[in-house]
PAKOLGU-743600 format. One line per field, with one value per atom (N, C-alpha, C): atom name; x, y, z; residue in one letter. Coordinates in pm, whole numbers. Atoms other than C-alpha are relative to their C-alpha. Example, Ala and Ser with C-alpha at 12.3 -4.5 7.8 and 13.67 -1.06 7.14 Angstrom:
residues 2
atomo: N  CA  C  N  CA  C .
x: 89  1230  90  -82  1367  -77 .
y: -119  -450  120  -119  -106  109 .
z: 0  780  0  -6  714  73 .
residuo: A  A  A  S  S  S .
END
This chain:
residues 367
atomo: N  CA  C  N  CA  C  N  CA  C  N  CA  C  N  CA  C  N  CA  C  N  CA  C  N  CA  C  N  CA  C  N  CA  C  N  CA  C  N  CA  C  N  CA  C  N  CA  C  N  CA  C  N  CA  C  N  CA  C  N  CA  C  N  CA  C  N  CA  C  N  CA  C  N  CA  C  N  CA  C  N  CA  C  N  CA  C  N  CA  C  N  CA  C  N  CA  C  N  CA  C  N  CA  C  N  CA  C  N  CA  C  N  CA  C  N  CA  C  N  CA  C  N  CA  C  N  CA  C  N  CA  C  N  CA  C  N  CA  C  N  CA  C  N  CA  C  N  CA  C  N  CA  C  N  CA  C  N  CA  C  N  CA  C  N  CA  C  N  CA  C  N  CA  C  N  CA  C  N  CA  C  N  CA  C  N  CA  C  N  CA  C  N  CA  C  N  CA  C  N  CA  C  N  CA  C  N  CA  C  N  CA  C  N  CA  C  N  CA  C  N  CA  C  N  CA  C  N  CA  C  N  CA  C  N  CA  C  N  CA  C  N  CA  C  N  CA  C  N  CA  C  N  CA  C  N  CA  C  N  CA  C  N  CA  C  N  CA  C  N  CA  C  N  CA  C  N  CA  C  N  CA  C  N  CA  C  N  CA  C  N  CA  C  N  CA  C  N  CA  C  N  CA  C  N  CA  C  N  CA  C  N  CA  C  N  CA  C  N  CA  C  N  CA  C  N  CA  C  N  CA  C  N  CA  C  N  CA  C  N  CA  C  N  CA  C  N  CA  C  N  CA  C  N  CA  C  N  CA  C  N  CA  C  N  CA  C  N  CA  C  N  CA  C  N  CA  C  N  CA  C  N  CA  C  N  CA  C  N  CA  C  N  CA  C  N  CA  C  N  CA  C  N  CA  C  N  CA  C  N  CA  C  N  CA  C  N  CA  C  N  CA  C  N  CA  C  N  CA  C  N  CA  C  N  CA  C  N  CA  C  N  CA  C  N  CA  C  N  CA  C  N  CA  C  N  CA  C  N  CA  C  N  CA  C  N  CA  C  N  CA  C  N  CA  C  N  CA  C  N  CA  C  N  CA  C  N  CA  C  N  CA  C  N  CA  C  N  CA  C  N  CA  C  N  CA  C  N  CA  C  N  CA  C  N  CA  C  N  CA  C  N  CA  C  N  CA  C  N  CA  C  N  CA  C  N  CA  C  N  CA  C  N  CA  C  N  CA  C  N  CA  C  N  CA  C  N  CA  C  N  CA  C  N  CA  C  N  CA  C  N  CA  C  N  CA  C  N  CA  C  N  CA  C  N  CA  C  N  CA  C  N  CA  C  N  CA  C  N  CA  C  N  CA  C  N  CA  C  N  CA  C  N  CA  C  N  CA  C  N  CA  C  N  CA  C  N  CA  C  N  CA  C  N  CA  C  N  CA  C  N  CA  C  N  CA  C  N  CA  C  N  CA  C  N  CA  C  N  CA  C  N  CA  C  N  CA  C  N  CA  C  N  CA  C  N  CA  C  N  CA  C  N  CA  C  N  CA  C  N  CA  C  N  CA  C  N  CA  C  N  CA  C  N  CA  C  N  CA  C  N  CA  C  N  CA  C  N  CA  C  N  CA  C  N  CA  C  N  CA  C  N  CA  C  N  CA  C  N  CA  C  N  CA  C  N  CA  C  N  CA  C  N  CA  C  N  CA  C  N  CA  C  N  CA  C  N  CA  C  N  CA  C  N  CA  C  N  CA  C  N  CA  C  N  CA  C  N  CA  C  N  CA  C  N  CA  C  N  CA  C  N  CA  C  N  CA  C  N  CA  C  N  CA  C  N  CA  C  N  CA  C  N  CA  C  N  CA  C  N  CA  C  N  CA  C  N  CA  C  N  CA  C  N  CA  C  N  CA  C  N  CA  C  N  CA  C  N  CA  C  N  CA  C  N  CA  C  N  CA  C  N  CA  C  N  CA  C  N  CA  C  N  CA  C  N  CA  C  N  CA  C  N  CA  C  N  CA  C  N  CA  C  N  CA  C  N  CA  C  N  CA  C  N  CA  C  N  CA  C  N  CA  C  N  CA  C  N  CA  C  N  CA  C  N  CA  C  N  CA  C  N  CA  C  N  CA  C  N  CA  C  N  CA  C  N  CA  C  N  CA  C  N  CA  C  N  CA  C  N  CA  C  N  CA  C  N  CA  C  N  CA  C  N  CA  C  N  CA  C  N  CA  C  N  CA  C  N  CA  C  N  CA  C  N  CA  C  N  CA  C  N  CA  C  N  CA  C  N  CA  C  N  CA  C  N  CA  C  N  CA  C  N  CA  C  N  CA  C  N  CA  C  N  CA  C  N  CA  C  N  CA  C  N  CA  C  N  CA  C  N  CA  C  N  CA  C  N  CA  C  N  CA  C  N  CA  C  N  CA  C  N  CA  C  N  CA  C  N  CA  C  N  CA  C  N  CA  C  N  CA  C  N  CA  C  N  CA  C  N  CA  C  N  CA  C  N  CA  C  N  CA  C  N  CA  C  N  CA  C  N  CA  C  N  CA  C  N  CA  C  N  CA  C  N  CA  C  N  CA  C  N  CA  C  N  CA  C  N  CA  C  N  CA  C  N  CA  C  N  CA  C  N  CA  C  N  CA  C  N  CA  C  N  CA  C  N  CA  C  N  CA  C  N  CA  C  N  CA  C  N  CA  C  N  CA  C  N  CA  C  N  CA  C  N  CA  C  N  CA  C  N  CA  C  N  CA  C  N  CA  C  N  CA  C  N  CA  C  N  CA  C  N  CA  C  N  CA  C  N  CA  C  N  CA  C  N  CA  C  N  CA  C  N  CA  C  N  CA  C  N  CA  C  N  CA  C  N  CA  C  N  CA  C .
x: 24  2343  124  -118  2563  36  -56  2782  -21  32  2650  128  -128  3007  67  -65  3135  -87  90  2829  30  -33  2906  131  -142  3276  -14  11  3181  -74  66  2943  89  -97  3206  109  -98  3462  -49  58  3229  -18  11  3162  129  -128  3524  59  -48  3607  -78  83  3327  56  -52  3480  137  -123  3825  -24  29  3672  -39  35  3522  116  -125  3855  83  -81  4033  -52  66  3790  25  -19  3834  155  -145  4217  33  -23  4203  -45  44  3996  98  -98  4241  133  -120  4546  -3  12  4419  -19  14  4320  134  -144  4678  79  -74  4810  -39  52  4595  61  -61  4736  152  -135  5088  13  0  5007  -22  20  4886  131  -129  5224  96  -80  5399  -45  44  5181  36  -36  5249  156  -142  5624  29  -20  5610  -31  42  5434  107  -99  5714  147  -134  6000  83  -75  6098  -48  51  5965  109  -107  6310  23  -41  6309  -130  117  6026  28  -27  6206  62  -46  6247  32  -36  6436  -38  43  6368  -145  143  5993  -32  15  6001  25  -47  6191  -104  92  5949  -131  125  5641  21  -24  5793  14  -17  5893  -135  136  5543  -81  84  5377  50  -51  5613  -51  40  5540  -150  141  5166  -51  37  5162  -42  52  4937  19  -11  5015  -130  -102  4984  113  -110  5189  126  -127  5557  41  -35  5713  71  -71  5939  -95  97  5635  -81  66  5462  87  -89  5773  8  -13  5799  -128  122  5433  -7  11  5446  113  -107  5780  -54  52  5605  -108  106  5306  60  -68  5541  77  -65  5733  -95  97  5421  -50  48  5302  98  -102  5632  12  -17  5639  -107  93  5321  51  -69  5529  115  -114  5849  71  -68  5998  146  -144  6330  92  -101  6631  106  -84  6847  122  -118  7211  58  -65  7374  83  -87  7629  -75  71  7488  90  132  7405  -124  123  7045  24  -14  7042  107  -106  7311  -75  49  7269  -21  24  7298  -133  132  6980  -105  90  6812  1  -4  6928  -77  71  6793  -151  147  6450  -53  45  6435  -17  2  6501  -99  83  6312  -116  117  6057  10  -8  5978  -50  41  5835  117  -118  6185  52  -66  6369  142  -135  6677  92  -114  7001  123  -121  7256  128  -127  7623  105  -103  7938  105  -104  8149  -56  38  8113  32  -28  8282  -106  118  8005  -125  120  7746  5  -14  7882  -20  0  7929  -146  132  7566  -75  65  7444  61  -77  7715  -33  35  7630  -155  149  7252  -76  74  7163  -80  80  7023  -23  32  6863  79  -61  7030  90  -92  7314  -14  -5  7309  139  -139  7665  27  -31  7790  124  -102  8014  68  -66  8079  -80  65  8010  38  -28  7982  109  -101  8218  138  -118  8470  44  -32  8471  -26  31  8491  20  -10  8437  93  -114  8761  -34  29  8648  -107  93  8342  62  -62  8548  87  -82  8794  -76  72  8531  -82  69  8347  93  -92  8670  -5  -3  8632  -131  125  8267  -67  85  8044  -128  128  7749  -4  25  7599  -66  75  7490  -138  129  7117  -82  70  7025  90  -71  7142  -106  90  6996  92  -77  7108  -74  62  7059  67  -44  7088  48  -56  7314  4  0  7231  60  -71  7469  -46  32  7369  89  -73  7562  -102  94  7378  69  -65  7454  -105  83  7296  46  -40  7497  -90  92  7304  72  -77  7584  125  -125  7870  127  -111  8096  48  -37  8092  37  -40  8176  149  -144  8531  42  -34  8502  -120  101  8313  18  -6  8246  -70  68  8160  78  -66  8251  97  -110  8573  -55  55  8368  -80  96  8121  94  -88  8409  55  -68  8569  -108  104  8228  -34  32  8198  125  -137  8566  -4  -6  8521  -94  94  8217  63  -65  8409  117  -112  8711  -54  60  8479  -58  88  8249  59  -52  8444  146  -148  8816  81  -78  8935  -43  54  8722  77  -64  8885  -94  80  8763  36  -31  8731  -80  65  8656  -44  58  8436  -60  45  8283  -118  116  7957  -54  67  7746  -85  89  7503  78  -84  7785  46  -31  7896  -115  107  7555  -17  2  7559  100  -101  7883  -30  36  7765  -115  118  7446  47  -48  7653  110  -118  7946  -25  18  7924  117  -91  8094  34  -29  8074  -122  102  7879  22  -12  7812  -44  48  7780  -70  79  7504  -126  121  7179  -121  127  6815  -34  46  6762  75  -72  7038  -45  49  6908  -124  126  6564  24  -24  6688  66  -76  6923  -38  56  6716  102  -94  6986  -48  41  6892  97  -90  7029  35  -46  7245  18  -20  7307  -42  41  7150  66  -58  7281  138  -127  7640  101  -93  7790  46  -57  8025  -53  53  7878  -154  146  7504  -61  57  7447  67  -68  7630  -95  82  7502  86  -71  7601  -76  56  7537  24  -13  7469  -33  22  7471  -90  77  7220  68  -73  7395  -87  68  7239  63  -54  7288  -41  44  7145  6  8  7157  -151  134  6851  -11  26  6687  -17  13  6643  -119  113  6436  -35  18  6479  80  -97  6708  91  -88  7006  143  -148  7365  60  -85  7636  128  -131  7930  94  -95  8251  132  -136  8608  91  -89  8894  146  -138  9271  66  -66  9502  133  -138  9820  98  -100  10131  92  -64  10211  -60  39  10190  -137  131  9835  -100  93  9674  -142  127  9407  -87  75  9314  -64  49  9269  -122  112  9042  -132  115  8813  -49  43  8804  -124  124  8543  -134  111  8305  -27  11  8369  -48  47  8330  -145  134  8000  -99  81  7875  -62  42  7850  47  -34  7841  55  -64  8077  -33  35  7952  90  -89  8226  122  -122  8593  90  -89  8809  95  -108  9132  34  -46  9251  122  -117  9574  -47  23  9566  63  -52  9615  112  -91  9831  132  -128  10103  24  -41  10302  -15  24  10210  -87  100  9946  -142  128  9588  -114  130  9231  -88  89  8967  -141  147  8609  -76  64  8377  -147  146  8010  -37  49  7847  -155  148  7494  -52  56  7282  17  5  7236  93  -92  7483  -67  69  7215  -40  11  7178  96  -90  7323  135  -122  7565  101  -87  7697  57  -42  7710  121  -112  7931  119  -114  8150  73  -59  8206  70  -71  8293  141  -122  8553  98  -82  8676  73  -53  8736  129  -116  8995  129  -111  9204  42  -22  9170  80  -69  9410  -88  101  9118  -126  120  8752  -107  99  8465  -121  135  8097  -64  66  7954  -142  145  7602  -52  80  7343  -124  108  7072  -63  69  6819  62  -47  6932  -88  80  6817  -115  128  6459  -12  -4  6441  -146 .
y: 129  1856  -91  90  1548  -36  40  1454  -148  146  1124  -87  71  1026  -34  18  1071  -104  100  875  -137  124  595  -58  38  595  -47  38  586  -131  126  298  -117  98  106  -27  11  172  -68  56  79  -150  143  -256  -74  65  -342  1  -7  -220  -94  101  -438  -139  132  -730  -12  8  -643  -29  17  -616  -141  138  -964  -92  81  -1107  14  -21  -945  -74  74  -1101  -153  136  -1436  -34  22  -1398  3  -11  -1302  -138  125  -1624  -105  105  -1842  15  -23  -1684  -51  55  -1767  -145  142  -2116  -60  41  -2159  6  -15  -2034  -116  108  -2288  -135  113  -2561  -10  -4  -2446  -27  34  -2463  -159  149  -2824  -79  59  -2905  9  -14  -2768  -99  96  -2985  -139  135  -3296  -20  13  -3230  -19  15  -3182  -138  131  -3510  -102  89  -3680  44  -46  -3495  77  -86  -3263  148  -132  -2944  109  -93  -2776  35  -28  -2799  55  -63  -2552  55  -54  -2423  -113  94  -2662  61  -74  -2492  -73  78  -2778  15  -10  -2758  138  -137  -2376  13  -19  -2399  -79  76  -2667  76  -81  -2449  116  -118  -2142  -32  38  -2326  -42  46  -2488  119  -122  -2148  82  -74  -1993  -75  81  -2281  16  -11  -2238  140  -143  -1857  43  -45  -1736  145  -147  -1365  68  -88  -1075  30  -12  -1075  -74  70  -1151  -88  98  -1450  62  -64  -1218  51  -44  -1060  -110  119  -1398  -51  61  -1523  88  -97  -1208  -22  9  -1241  -129  128  -1612  -18  3  -1580  70  -71  -1322  -82  82  -1557  -113  104  -1838  43  -62  -1612  29  -35  -1499  -132  123  -1856  -64  52  -1979  75  -85  -1691  -36  46  -1838  -106  100  -2128  62  -72  -1925  86  -81  -1628  -40  45  -1732  124  -97  -1548  -8  -7  -1438  89  -76  -1331  44  -53  -1110  117  -104  -848  141  -127  -513  120  -28  -252  -9  1  -228  93  -81  -93  -62  58  -327  -91  102  -552  -137  128  -839  -4  3  -726  -18  28  -708  -146  140  -1067  -80  70  -1175  6  -24  -1022  -66  58  -1150  -146  142  -1507  -42  39  -1520  87  -84  -1248  95  -103  -955  -45  46  -1166  -58  56  -1307  110  -88  -1157  24  -36  -976  34  -21  -986  49  -51  -756  -21  19  -823  95  -97  -610  -59  62  -860  -135  134  -1178  -112  98  -1366  -14  7  -1265  -61  61  -1370  -151  149  -1726  -37  43  -1730  4  -1  -1629  -125  117  -1932  -124  109  -2166  -6  -15  -2049  -27  22  -2106  132  -125  -1737  41  -25  -1734  -135  121  -1996  -19  2  -1907  124  -115  -1689  25  -37  -1498  69  -56  -1433  8  -14  -1297  -88  85  -1538  36  -40  -1393  113  -102  -1087  -16  24  -1100  87  -96  -803  -21  4  -846  -132  137  -1214  -44  58  -1411  90  -69  -1274  -75  76  -1389  -47  43  -1387  -113  101  -1592  -139  120  -1847  -71  49  -1880  -60  50  -1931  -125  131  -2201  -114  113  -2404  -56  46  -2431  -11  -6  -2378  -141  124  -2676  21  -33  -2494  -67  53  -2638  109  -84  -2453  -63  50  -2498  81  -86  -2227  104  -112  -1947  103  -117  -1610  94  -92  -1380  134  -133  -1010  99  -108  -757  121  -115  -476  113  -128  -132  96  -92  122  149  -141  485  88  -104  796  88  -76  961  98  -111  1277  108  -115  1573  124  -112  1790  3  -18  1925  -12  3  1898  -85  75  1674  89  -92  1978  19  -29  2013  -133  125  1643  -18  18  1589  -139  132  1237  -90  95  926  -126  119  643  -109  122  290  -125  127  -77  -17  17  -172  -66  61  -398  104  -98  -119  110  -98  129  -58  67  -123  -11  22  -184  122  -131  189  81  -66  263  91  -82  396  114  -101  603  112  -90  761  81  -69  837  100  -96  1016  114  -110  1209  58  -62  1254  -38  40  1215  50  -57  1434  -35  28  1301  -120  102  1087  -120  118  731  -71  56  587  -132  135  215  -15  31  130  -141  133  -185  -41  32  -165  119  -113  47  73  -67  121  95  -84  248  128  -107  466  102  -91  614  76  -73  694  112  -102  880  118  -111  1077  81  -74  1170  103  -79  1322  100  -74  1483  81  -92  1785  -29  18  1756  -146  144  1375  -64  75  1118  -151  147  739  -70  88  466  -118  99  229  -32  41  57  84  -70  168  -7  16  32  99  -97  253  141  -137  564  29  -17  508  4  11  410  127  -105  705  138  -122  960  90  -71  1053  1  -19  1195  -67  62  1015  101  -93  1233  -68  77  957  -145  135  618  -93  101  290  34  -38  398  -114  111  53  -14  2  -3  -108  112  -338  0  -14  -323  -127  125  -685  -38  32  -653  -72  82  -922  -68  64  -1071  -124  115  -1426  -18  24  -1502  -150  139  -1834  1  18  -1947  -114  102  -2134  -31  45  -2340  -128  122  -2649  -126  116  -2874  46  -32  -2884  -27  26  -2945  -134  121  -3251  36  -18  -3306  75  -87  -3036  -31  24  -3156  85  -84  -2872  58  -31  -2852  21  -24  -2760  -79  38  -2919  74  -68  -2725  -84  74  -2879  74  -52  -2796  -125  102  -3021  50  -38  -3021  -123  109  -3229  -31  23  -3407  63  -72  -3229  -87  81  -3426  30  -29  -3396  -63  57  -3445  -19  26  -3443  64  -68  -3186  -80  85  -3388  -122  128  -3699  40  -45  -3498  24  -38  -3386  -116  119  -3727  -67  66  -3889  77  -77  -3604  -4  9  -3600  -134  131  -3977  -26  22  -3961  96  -87  -3695  120  -104  -3442  138  -133  -3078  85  -88  -2842  148  -141  -2481  102  -95  -2324  -78  57  -2400  117  -122  -2151  -57  35  -2190  111  -105  -2018  -64  50  -2050  -73  67  -2302  74  -78  -2155  -71  73  -2432  -37  34  -2459  99  -94  -2229  -59  44  -2255  -115  108  -2511  64  -60  -2450  -96  76  -2566  49  -32  -2578  3  -6  -2466  -28  63  -2649  1  20  -2619  -86  83  -2898  -4  7  -2942  -142  118  -3202  -2  15  -3322  -112  99  -3525  -138  132  -3795  -64  57  -3835  -116  115  -4184  22  -19  -4075  94  -98  -3783  -69  74  -3997  -93  88  -4247  75  -78  -3982  62  -61  -3813  -110  107  -4147  -35  23  -4207  114  -113  -3849  7  2  -3901  -83  78  -4157  64  -71  -3917  131  -136  -3593  -12  -16  -3498  50  -58  -3319  27  -16  -3317  36  -45  -3122  24  -24  -3140  114  -123  -2793  -10  18  -2896  -14  -10  -2949  78  -99  -2699  37  -42  -2570  112  -117  -2347  117  -127  -1989  14  -35  -1913  148  -142  -1574  56 .
z: 55  5236  1  0  5260  -145  124  4975  -22  31  4818  -8  21  4724  136  -127  5085  77  -74  5220  -47  43  4991  43  -52  5096  142  -146  5467  14  -21  5415  -51  52  5214  110  -100  5489  121  -122  5764  -15  18  5609  9  -13  5572  146  -145  5927  86  -83  6065  -21  40  5879  76  -69  6030  153  -145  6383  27  -22  6338  -8  11  6226  119  -119  6514  117  -106  6754  -8  28  6595  28  -41  6617  142  -141  6975  68  -47  7047  -31  44  6849  69  -67  7004  148  -141  7362  -9  7  7242  -18  16  7115  127  -130  7453  94  -83  7630  -41  52  7410  48  -47  7492  152  -147  7861  17  -14  7810  -40  30  7646  121  -120  7955  108  -94  8178  -31  43  7977  22  -29  7996  138  -142  8367  53  -39  8402  -32  48  8217  41  -58  8397  -94  89  8110  16  -19  8260  -29  14  8226  -151  146  7837  -62  60  7745  -139  134  7445  -90  86  7156  -131  125  6867  -123  120  6618  -24  24  6675  -42  38  6639  -151  147  6312  -97  87  6175  -13  15  6258  -88  82  6098  -148  142  5782  -62  52  5754  -31  18  5788  -127  120  5531  -132  122  5287  -37  22  5336  -17  0  5328  -145  132  5041  -37  11  5089  22  47  5061  106  -94  5385  -44  33  5306  111  -96  5472  121  -117  5688  103  -101  5843  66  -63  5898  110  -91  6068  127  -116  6294  89  -84  6399  77  -76  6489  99  -104  6668  126  -115  6891  71  -58  6939  82  -77  7046  121  -119  7267  115  -107  7451  62  -53  7484  91  -93  7626  126  -123  7875  104  -103  8033  86  -88  8154  80  -61  8225  -102  96  8052  -9  19  7897  29  -17  8017  -98  121  7729  33  -21  7786  -138  129  7513  34  -22  7472  -1  -18  7594  -23  -73  7684  -109  90  7528  -111  113  7186  -104  89  7023  -101  98  6724  69  -78  6977  60  -57  7136  -111  124  6787  -32  18  6739  99  -114  7080  -16  12  7020  -133  127  6659  16  -11  6766  109  -116  7107  23  -14  7071  122  -100  7302  143  -126  7575  87  -79  7669  90  -97  7961  -40  55  7820  111  -109  8032  -76  64  7873  84  -74  7965  -55  39  7947  -82  86  7761  -51  54  7541  112  -105  7819  111  -92  8056  -56  69  7803  26  -17  7818  139  -145  8194  64  -51  8264  -28  33  8093  64  -62  8219  152  -143  8579  26  -17  8519  41  -18  8557  -123  123  8203  -63  69  7988  -123  122  7661  -21  39  7517  -151  147  7190  -24  20  7061  -150  134  6732  -35  38  6544  -127  119  6202  -70  73  5994  -150  151  5609  -51  50  5577  72  -78  5858  53  -36  5918  139  -131  6244  110  -132  6594  82  -62  6751  148  -136  7114  17  -1  7045  -40  42  6855  109  -105  7139  110  -110  7398  -28  46  7192  18  -13  7227  143  -137  7607  77  -65  7689  -4  12  7789  -63  69  7624  -141  130  7304  -87  96  6990  -29  25  6960  -103  100  6702  -57  63  6475  -42  42  6382  -83  94  6094  3  -8  6123  -100  90  5844  67  -75  5963  -82  57  5866  104  -89  6014  -33  14  6079  77  -74  6175  71  -72  6457  101  -77  6656  39  -36  6832  -81  88  6590  -129  116  6296  -134  128  6037  18  5  5945  25  -10  5947  145  -144  6334  76  -69  6405  -4  -11  6519  46  -52  6671  -29  28  6584  95  -85  6838  -64  33  6751  37  -14  6789  -116  110  6596  -120  124  6364  -77  77  6282  -71  64  6218  -125  121  5978  -100  99  5807  -74  59  5736  -35  22  5663  -120  116  5316  6  -18  5396  87  -84  5679  -66  78  5450  -88  94  5207  81  -56  5444  127  -122  5767  5  7  5674  122  -111  5959  143  -131  6236  61  -76  6506  17  -21  6514  134  -140  6871  11  -17  6922  140  -130  7218  14  -14  7360  -70  73  7176  -74  73  6939  90  -101  7217  90  -83  7433  -74  87  7140  -1  8  7124  129  -128  7494  4  8  7448  -81  96  7147  56  -53  7331  108  -110  7615  -38  35  7427  -125  118  7196  -108  109  6854  -40  31  6842  -68  65  6655  35  -20  6683  -129  110  6428  75  -67  6542  -79  77  6438  52  -24  6454  149  -136  6803  91  -83  6953  -23  34  6774  82  -74  6924  155  -146  7275  50  -59  7318  -64  51  7127  -82  84  6882  -144  143  6542  -93  105  6238  -110  107  6011  -132  123  5762  25  -19  5712  -101  82  5571  -53  44  5565  -12  9  5565  -151  134  5270  -88  70  5174  16  -15  5097  57  -57  5209  132  -127  5536  105  -89  5773  100  -117  6107  40  -40  6207  153  -147  6576  28  -45  6757  127  -122  7023  73  -96  7314  112  -120  7580  53  -62  7784  -76  83  7511  -144  134  7140  -47  41  6917  -69  75  6780  -150  139  6408  -41  46  6238  -146  149  5872  -86  70  5777  101  -113  6011  -44  8  6059  122  -111  6275  1  -4  6400  89  -83  6532  -13  -3  6617  -8  5  6524  -25  31  6499  -65  79  6278  59  -45  6383  -85  66  6277  -95  99  5963  -135  136  5586  -38  42  5447  115  -110  5794  -13  18  5705  -107  101  5394  64  -75  5615  82  -79  5843  -91  89  5557  -85  75  5380  46  -43  5601  -40  30  5538  -148  148  5156  -38  36  5133  30  -39  5316  -74  67  5085  80  -92  5365  -53  58  5243  115  -99  5433  -37  31  5448  66  -65  5664  42  -61  5738  32  -44  5934  95  -93  6108  101  -107  6432  75  -81  6635  116  -121  6905  115  -114  7255  76  -80  7387  -71  67  7124  -111  100  6900  -143  138  6525  -13  13  6591  -26  43  6455  30  0  6522  -108  123  6246  54  -31  6298  -136  112  6065  17  2  5980  -116  106  5789  -6  18  5650  58  -52  5842  151  -146  6203  39  -39  6398  29  -16  6443  -135  133  6064  -14  -1  6000  -82  80  5722  80  -71  5934  128  -119  6251  -28  36  6075  -37  43  5923  125  -116  6261  90  -77  6426  -77  77  6150  19  -23  6188  134  -132  6555  -3  4  6462  -64  64  6258  71  -61  6456  126  -129  6733  102  -93  6886  -74  70  6799  113  -89  6972  -84  63  6852  73  -68  6932  3  -4  6848  -139  124  6578  23  -20  6521  -131  123  6272  -72  76  5990  21  -33  6047  -89  81  5941  -14  21  5787  3 .
residuo: X  X  X  X  X  X  X  X  X  X  X  X  X  X  X  X  X  X  X  X  X  X  X  X  X  X  X  X  X  X  X  X  X  X  X  X  X  X  X  X  X  X  X  X  X  X  X  X  X  X  X  X  X  X  X  X  X  X  X  X  X  X  X  X  X  X  X  X  X  X  X  X  X  X  X  X  X  X  X  X  X  X  X  X  X  X  X  X  X  X  X  X  X  X  X  X  X  X  X  X  X  X  X  X  X  X  X  X  X  X  X  X  X  X  X  X  X  X  X  X  X  X  X  X  X  X  X  X  X  X  X  X  X  X  X  X  X  X  X  X  X  X  X  X  X  X  X  X  X  X  X  X  X  X  X  X  X  X  X  X  X  X  X  X  X  X  X  X  X  X  X  X  X  X  X  X  X  X  X  X  X  X  X  X  X  X  X  X  X  X  X  X  X  X  X  X  X  X  X  X  X  X  X  X  X  X  X  X  X  X  X  X  X  X  X  X  X  X  X  X  X  X  X  X  X  X  X  X  X  X  X  X  X  X  X  X  X  X  X  X  X  X  X  X  X  X  X  X  X  X  X  X  X  X  X  X  X  X  X  X  X  X  X  X  X  X  X  X  X  X  X  X  X  X  X  X  X  X  X  X  X  X  X  X  X  X  X  X  X  X  X  X  X  X  X  X  X  X  X  X  X  X  X  X  X  X  X  X  X  X  X  X  X  X  X  X  X  X  X  X  X  X  X  X  X  X  X  X  X  X  X  X  X  X  X  X  X  X  X  X  X  X  X  X  X  X  X  X  X  X  X  X  X  X  X  X  X  X  X  X  X  X  X  X  X  X  X  X  X  X  X  X  X  X  X  X  X  X  X  X  X  X  X  X  X  X  X  X  X  X  X  X  X  X  X  X  X  X  X  X  X  X  X  X  X  X  X  X  X  X  X  X  X  X  X  X  X  X  X  X  X  X  X  X  X  X  X  X  X  X  X  X  X  X  X  X  X  X  X  X  X  X  X  X  X  X  X  X  X  X  X  X  X  X  X  X  X  X  X  X  X  X  X  X  X  X  X  X  X  X  X  X  X  X  X  X  X  X  X  X  X  X  X  X  X  X  X  X  X  X  X  X  X  X  X  X  X  X  X  X  X  X  X  X  X  X  X  X  X  X  X  X  X  X  X  X  X  X  X  X  X  X  X  X  X  X  X  X  X  X  X  X  X  X  X  X  X  X  X  X  X  X  X  X  X  X  X  X  X  X  X  X  X  X  X  X  X  X  X  X  X  X  X  X  X  X  X  X  X  X  X  X  X  X  X  X  X  X  X  X  X  X  X  X  X  X  X  X  X  X  X  X  X  X  X  X  X  X  X  X  X  X  X  X  X  X  X  X  X  X  X  X  X  X  X  X  X  X  X  X  X  X  X  X  X  X  X  X  X  X  X  X  X  X  X  X  X  X  X  X  X  X  X  X  X  X  X  X  X  X  X  X  X  X  X  X  X  X  X  X  X  X  X  X  X  X  X  X  X  X  X  X  X  X  X  X  X  X  X  X  X  X  X  X  X  X  X  X  X  X  X  X  X  X  X  X  X  X  X  X  X  X  X  X  X  X  X  X  X  X  X  X  X  X  X  X  X  X  X  X  X  X  X  X  X  X  X  X  X  X  X  X  X  X  X  X  X  X  X  X  X  X  X  X  X  X  X  X  X  X  X  X  X  X  X  X  X  X  X  X  X  X  X  X  X  X  X  X  X  X  X  X  X  X  X  X  X  X  X  X  X  X  X  X  X  X  X  X  X  X  X  X  X  X  X  X  X  X  X  X  X  X  X  X  X  X  X  X  X  X  X  X  X  X  X  X  X  X  X  X  X  X  X  X  X  X  X  X  X  X  X  X  X  X  X  X  X  X  X  X  X  X  X  X  X  X  X  X  X  X  X  X  X  X  X  X  X  X  X  X  X  X  X  X  X  X  X  X  X  X  X  X  X  X  X  X  X  X  X  X  X  X  X  X  X  X  X  X  X  X  X  X  X  X  X  X  X  X  X  X  X  X  X  X  X  X  X  X  X  X  X  X  X  X  X  X  X  X  X  X  X  X  X  X  X  X  X  X  X  X  X  X  X  X  X  X  X  X  X  X  X  X  X  X  X  X  X  X  X  X  X  X  X  X  X  X  X  X  X  X  X  X  X  X  X  X  X  X  X  X  X  X  X  X  X  X  X  X  X  X  X  X  X  X  X  X  X  X  X  X  X  X  X  X  X  X  X  X  X  X  X  X  X  X  X  X  X  X  X  X  X  X  X  X  X  X  X  X  X  X  X  X  X  X  X  X  X  X  X  X  X  X  X  X  X  X  X  X  X  X  X  X  X  X  X  X  X  X  X  X  X  X  X  X  X  X  X  X  X  X  X  X  X  X  X  X  X  X  X  X  X  X  X  X  X  X  X  X  X  X  X  X  X  X  X  X  X  X  X  X  X  X  X  X  X  X  X  X  X  X  X .
END
């Protein structure tokens, strides 16, 4: 005899599953309808000579913010953002898959940043150095570059900062990645590990954990965390510090998870292309400037921004490459360079600065 309670359960589940099947069918219809609308957008752009600009970062940011504001739950905003980024990525790929240059090999946090921002339909182009990441876009071999610019624990990424000084590329977006570091190895115990491979930044981010748990292990800096995982997979008695993507790609078991010293360890990446972004409503502008070598020169540089009520969210100095003991200043301000107040402030600033380069205006990262 059948159990009445089990029969009632199966009936209840069947009803809900039928409802889910109906919703899935409607989702499929709507997704394809959205894709056809995206194709129409491409056709209209082609008619007006703008076929080359299929990716509009300001429009994407506006869509994601609107969806987050309208989200009633129970899905958290982070999941909603992930889903719709993938939808937009798939729709864009119907016109042309975007080629994305980033610091490889596959399995790095840079890959995670690229897929988080552009979705899995993008064509990933891993490079062996940050210099090559820039060059691929400058030469037209990729549409956009994803480069790390600062880490919340270790600060600025020097090579990226230096290349921003000379590149013709514009910043058109930013993406923030929460960095969870893992110790991974084919060894079954920490006791047998004599060497740890990782990128210099990751070794520094896990310095205290390594001091406590592997004080005698040699620390070897390599070009990327993914490369560290490759070495650890092939060499006995070794381990790598890397992220989840590297563990999965190189089939390395995780001996310890979340070993970063700072629990909120985060890396900010810039999106670079041959254009910046239009006004999205919540933007940043990045610029580089230098001051004449005289007393109060930096104060003069900052005064136009202060008087215009412009909020500065980052100021960092780096040595200039062309003169001893001379410095350039990297500045992020809130707002778009086409905003009237910021436009006027930048025009006034140009009169004080010995050097001024607007790196681009772009939407603030959508989490």
